[in-house]
C-alpha positions in Angstrom: 166.4 -65.5 -83.6 169.0 -67.2 -81.7 168.3 -65.0 -78.6 165.0 -66.3 -77.8 167.4 -69.5 -76.8 168.7 -68.0 -73.9 165.9 -68.2 -71.5 165.3 -64.8 -69.3 165.5 -62.9 -72.6 163.3 -65.0 -74.1 160.9 -64.7 -71.1 161.8 -60.6 -71.4 160.2 -61.0 -75.0 157.2 -62.7 -74.0 156.4 -60.6 -70.8 156.6 -57.0 -73.1 154.4 -59.3 -75.3 151.6 -59.9 -72.9 152.0 -56.6 -71.3 151.4 -54.2 -74.5 148.5 -56.9 -76.0 146.8 -55.8 -72.1 147.7 -51.8 -72.9 146.2 -52.0 -76.4 143.3 -53.7 -75.1 142.6 -51.0 -72.0 142.6 -48.5 -74.4 140.0 -49.8 -77.0 138.4 -50.6 -73.2 138.7 -47.0 -72.3 137.2 -45.5 -75.1 134.4 -48.3 -74.6 133.8 -47.6 -71.4 133.6 -43.7 -71.9 131.2 -44.0 -75.0 128.8 -47.0 -73.1 128.9 -45.8 -69.6 129.4 -42.2 -69.7 127.9 -41.0 -73.4 131.0 -39.2 -74.4 130.7 -36.9 -77.3 133.4 -37.2 -79.9 135.4 -34.1 -78.8 135.4 -36.2 -75.0 136.5 -39.2 -76.5 139.4 -37.4 -78.7 140.3 -35.8 -75.2 140.6 -39.2 -74.0 143.2 -39.9 -76.8 145.3 -36.8 -76.2 145.5 -37.4 -72.4 146.8 -41.0 -73.4 149.4 -39.2 -75.1 150.6 -36.3 -73.4 152.6 -37.4 -71.0 155.3 -38.2 -73.0 155.3 -34.7 -74.7 154.9 -33.3 -71.1 157.7 -35.4 -69.1 159.7 -37.5 -71.5 163.0 -35.7 -71.0 162.2 -36.0 -67.4 160.8 -39.8 -67.2 165.3 -40.8 -68.8 166.7 -39.8 -65.4 165.3 -42.3 -62.9 166.3 -44.6 -65.8 169.8 -43.5 -65.7 170.1 -43.1 -61.7 168.3 -46.6 -60.6 168.4 -48.7 -63.8 165.8 -49.8 -66.2 164.9 -53.2 -64.1 164.1 -51.1 -61.0 161.8 -48.3 -63.3 160.4 -51.0 -65.5 159.0 -52.8 -62.3 157.9 -49.8 -60.8 156.1 -48.6 -64.0 154.5 -52.2 -64.3 153.5 -51.7 -60.3 152.0 -48.3 -60.7 150.6 -49.4 -64.1 148.4 -52.0 -62.5 147.2 -50.0 -60.1 145.7 -47.1 -62.6 144.0 -49.9 -64.7 142.5 -51.6 -61.4 141.1 -47.6 -60.9 139.7 -47.9 -64.4 137.0 -50.8 -63.9 136.0 -48.2 -60.7 135.9 -45.2 -62.3 132.4 -43.4 -61.4 132.4 -39.9 -63.9 134.4 -39.2 -67.0 136.2 -36.9 -65.3 138.0 -39.4 -63.4 138.6 -41.9 -66.4 140.2 -39.1 -68.4 142.7 -38.3 -65.3 143.1 -42.2 -64.7 144.2 -42.4 -68.4 146.9 -39.0 -68.0 147.8 -41.2 -65.1 148.3 -44.4 -67.4 149.9 -42.2 -70.1 152.3 -41.5 -67.3 153.6 -45.3 -66.5 154.1 -45.8 -70.1 155.8 -42.5 -70.6 158.3 -43.6 -67.4 158.2 -47.6 -68.9 159.2 -47.4 -71.9 163.2 -45.1 -72.0 163.4 -48.1 -69.3 162.6 -51.1 -72.1 164.4 -49.1 -74.6 167.5 -49.0 -72.3 167.9 -53.1 -71.4 169.0 -54.6 -75.2 172.7 -52.4 -74.6 172.7 -53.8 -70.6 171.8 -57.5 -71.6 173.3 -58.3 -75.2 177.1 -57.7 -77.2 176.9 -54.8 -79.7 176.8 -57.0 -82.4 173.7 -58.2 -81.0 171.9 -55.0 -80.6 169.5 -55.2 -83.9 168.2 -58.4 -82.9 167.5 -57.5 -79.4 166.1 -54.6 -80.8 164.0 -56.3 -83.2 162.7 -59.1 -81.2 161.1 -56.5 -78.5 159.8 -54.9 -81.1 157.8 -57.4 -82.2 156.3 -58.2 -79.1 155.3 -54.5 -78.8 154.0 -54.9 -82.4 152.1 -58.3 -81.6 149.5 -55.8 -79.7 148.9 -54.2 -82.8 147.2 -57.5 -84.2 145.8 -59.3 -80.8 145.3 -56.0 -78.6 141.9 -55.4 -81.3 141.4 -59.0 -80.5 141.2 -60.0 -76.9 139.9 -56.2 -76.1 136.7 -57.6 -78.4 136.7 -61.0 -77.0 136.6 -60.1 -73.4 133.8 -57.3 -73.8 132.0 -60.2 -75.8 132.3 -62.7 -73.3 132.0 -60.2 -70.2 132.0 -56.8 -70.1 134.6 -53.8 -70.4 135.1 -53.4 -67.0 136.7 -57.2 -67.1 139.8 -55.8 -69.8 140.6 -53.9 -66.9 141.2 -56.5 -65.2 142.6 -58.3 -67.7 145.3 -55.6 -68.3 146.2 -55.8 -64.9 147.4 -59.2 -64.8 149.5 -58.4 -68.0 151.1 -55.9 -66.0 151.9 -58.6 -63.1 153.1 -60.7 -65.4 155.4 -58.3 -67.1 156.6 -57.3 -64.0 157.4 -61.1 -63.3 159.6 -62.0 -66.9 161.6 -58.5 -65.6 163.4 -59.8 -62.3 164.8 -62.4 -63.2 167.0 -60.2 -65.6 170.7 -59.8 -65.2 172.4 -56.5 -66.6 175.5 -55.4 -67.0 177.1 -53.2 -64.9 177.6 -49.4 -65.8 180.9 -49.1 -66.6 180.6 -45.0 -65.4 177.8 -44.7 -63.1 176.5 -41.2 -63.4 177.0 -38.7 -61.0 173.6 -37.4 -58.7 173.2 -33.9 -59.5 169.8 -32.1 -59.3 167.5 -33.9 -61.5 166.8 -30.8 -63.8 171.4 -30.4 -64.4 170.6 -34.6 -65.3 167.8 -33.3 -67.8 169.9 -30.4 -69.3 173.1 -32.8 -69.9 171.0 -35.3 -71.5 169.7 -32.7 -74.3 172.8 -31.1 -74.9 174.7 -34.6 -75.3 171.4 -35.4 -78.0 172.1 -32.2 -79.7 176.0 -32.1 -79.6 175.7 -35.9 -81.2 175.1 -35.5 -85.2 173.6 -38.5 -85.1 171.5 -38.0 -82.2 170.4 -34.6 -83.4 169.3 -36.6 -87.6 167.8 -39.4 -85.9 165.6 -37.7 -83.5 164.9 -35.3 -86.3 163.5 -38.0 -88.3 161.7 -39.9 -85.5 159.8 -36.3 -85.3 158.8 -36.4 -89.1 157.4 -40.2 -88.6 155.5 -39.2 -85.8 154.2 -36.9 -87.2 152.7 -38.4 -89.7 151.1 -41.3 -87.4 149.3 -38.7 -85.7 147.8 -37.0 -88.6 146.7 -40.9 -89.3 145.2 -40.9 -85.9 142.6 -38.2 -87.8 142.3 -39.6 -91.1 142.0 -43.0 -91.1 138.8 -43.3 -89.6 137.5 -40.1 -91.9 138.8 -42.0 -94.3 137.1 -44.8 -93.8 133.7 -43.4 -92.8 134.3 -40.4 -95.7 135.6 -41.8 -98.7 135.3 -45.5 -98.9 132.1 -45.3 -97.2 132.1 -48.5 -95.0 132.2 -49.2 -91.7 134.9 -49.0 -88.5 134.7 -52.8 -88.8 137.1 -52.0 -92.0 139.5 -49.3 -90.5 139.7 -52.3 -87.5 141.6 -54.3 -90.7 143.1 -52.3 -92.3 144.9 -51.9 -88.6 145.6 -55.9 -88.1 147.1 -55.5 -92.6 149.3 -52.5 -91.0 150.2 -54.7 -88.1 151.1 -57.7 -89.7 153.2 -55.8 -92.8 154.7 -54.2 -89.4 155.1 -58.0 -87.4 156.1 -59.9 -90.5 158.9 -57.8 -92.1 160.2 -56.8 -88.4 161.3 -61.1 -87.6 163.5 -60.5 -91.0 165.7 -57.6 -90.0 168.3 -59.6 -88.4 168.9 -62.0 -91.5 169.4 -58.3 -93.3 172.3 -57.3 -91.4 173.7 -55.0 -89.2 173.7 -52.2 -92.0 170.3 -51.1 -91.6 171.6 -49.2 -88.4 172.4 -46.4 -90.2 171.2 -42.7 -90.3 170.3 -43.0 -94.4 168.8 -46.0 -93.8 166.1 -44.2 -91.3 165.7 -41.5 -93.9 164.6 -43.6 -96.8 162.1 -45.8 -94.2 160.9 -42.0 -93.5 160.6 -41.1 -97.4 159.4 -44.2 -98.2 156.4 -44.6 -95.7 155.4 -41.0 -97.2 154.7 -42.3 -100.2 153.1 -45.6 -98.8 150.7 -43.5 -96.3 149.6 -41.6 -99.0 148.4 -44.2 -101.5 146.8 -45.9 -98.7 143.9 -43.0 -97.9 144.9 -41.5 -101.4 142.6 -43.6 -103.1 139.0 -44.9 -103.7 139.7 -48.4 -103.8 139.9 -50.6 -101.5 142.1 -52.9 -102.9 144.6 -50.1 -103.1 144.2 -49.3 -100.3 145.2 -52.4 -98.5 148.0 -52.6 -100.8 149.0 -49.0 -99.9 148.4 -49.8 -95.6 150.5 -53.3 -95.8 153.4 -51.4 -97.5 153.4 -48.4 -94.6 153.5 -51.6 -92.1 156.7 -53.0 -94.2 158.4 -49.7 -94.3 158.1 -49.1 -90.8 159.4 -52.1 -89.7 163.1 -49.9 -90.9 162.6 -47.3 -89.1 161.8 -48.6 -85.4 164.9 -50.9 -84.6 166.9 -49.2 -86.6 166.4 -45.9 -84.6 167.0 -47.3 -81.3 170.6 -48.9 -82.6 171.7 -45.8 -83.7 170.5 -43.8 -80.4 172.2 -46.7 -78.0 175.2 -46.8 -79.6 176.1 -43.4 -80.4 175.4 -42.2 -76.6 177.2 -43.8 -73.3 175.0 -46.3 -71.5 174.5 -43.9 -68.6 172.6 -41.7 -70.5 170.5 -44.0 -72.4 167.4 -43.4 -70.4 167.6 -39.5 -71.4 168.3 -40.7 -74.9 165.8 -42.8 -75.5 163.2 -40.7 -73.1 163.4 -38.0 -76.2 162.2 -40.1 -78.9 158.9 -40.3 -76.5 159.1 -37.1 -76.2 159.2 -36.0 -80.2 156.6 -39.1 -80.1 154.0 -37.0 -78.3 155.4 -33.9 -79.1 154.9 -34.4 -83.1 150.9 -36.2 -82.1 149.7 -33.4 -79.9 150.9 -31.0 -83.0 149.9 -33.3 -86.0 146.5 -33.9 -84.4 144.9 -30.4 -84.7 146.1 -29.5 -87.1 145.3 -32.2 -89.7 142.1 -31.4 -88.0 141.8 -28.1 -89.7 143.8 -29.3 -93.1 141.1 -31.5 -93.6 138.6 -28.7 -93.4 140.8 -27.5 -96.1 141.9 -30.0 -98.5 139.7 -32.9 -97.2 140.3 -36.3 -96.3 142.7 -37.1 -99.6 144.3 -34.1 -99.9 145.5 -33.8 -96.7 147.0 -37.5 -96.6 148.7 -36.4 -99.9 150.6 -33.8 -98.2 151.6 -35.5 -95.1 152.6 -38.5 -97.4 154.4 -35.7 -99.3 156.3 -33.8 -96.1 157.1 -37.3 -95.0 158.8 -37.9 -98.0 160.8 -34.3 -97.9 161.7 -34.4 -94.5 163.3 -38.3 -95.1 165.1 -37.0 -98.6 166.1 -33.9 -97.1 167.4 -36.5 -93.8 169.1 -38.5 -96.5 171.1 -35.5 -98.1 172.2 -34.1 -94.1 173.8 -37.5 -93.4 175.7 -37.9 -96.6 177.1 -34.4 -96.5 178.2 -35.4 -93.3 179.6 -38.8 -94.6 181.2 -36.9 -97.2 183.4 -34.6 -94.8 184.5 -37.3 -92.8 
């Protein structure tokens, strides 16, 4: 963890962690605000979730263009400023429709900020330190899974739902302040100033023509689709299979986050060999086994083993994926390429969520979980075989 000895990078990690925790707390506050103030139905709550996640699917490829044009620092500061304005506006929302619209706006902010943040490491550290830098920033983001719900619950209990939005606005301010001191390396070949659509098309062509990027994004889509499916499956599993309260769902989320966060912390010690398509493929396949184990049992203890194992395994997914995309493409295109991973996430979730709902009606919760896990295993094995064939040709 020697990168944390560098003041600006340590400040960036701290600011990123606080920002992510605030965003998770605000997401929980949105659901709570909709339920308590506007008496939202189950379908309206689902609509809020889609409003939050849909922007990545809709504007993902476009979101990377300003990152490549103006640099990740400028885009991150701007997105934090917009995020602060959006979350403050939520505190004064007077209707469900306005709240949903602001949730969509918050999703747009996230869609713009994510590729900008992922484009920072190659401009801050040497290539040999890329895995450590990505792992540390991933840990900052993952801390929100564990602490975000706790912060939301504490603030709501001590004050009210609206106050959570004020806390989130403050974390956006801190996030912007942590970015300003950064000194990024200049691009060796600054991008040209073509039209936005030409730049988007050039990014898509680069992604498709680069085998490592193409395989990495395909595996990412499979992982993201399983996450989207479990957005539906997990609450139903706790309610209909285990017959427990939503408190247990919160414990499952915390257990997943602890496994994810703890394992991500040791990735740099394992070494740079983790940044390979084969490791990514194995991670996706094993995640399918762990996820199916999680919701495929009536025993709470076994479910905890499955969800922790899922978190441990998925730690081998995100930082290596980002390193692969960063190394396989020129720095001047990182915004557009890394934005495609957000696009894959958004599209996969938008498709997987309704399909999973239909699947539950036919196969039930446990059967649907096993099917989702089996599909992830198949995708991981297919990716591993494709990379093995490519390696043999070299």
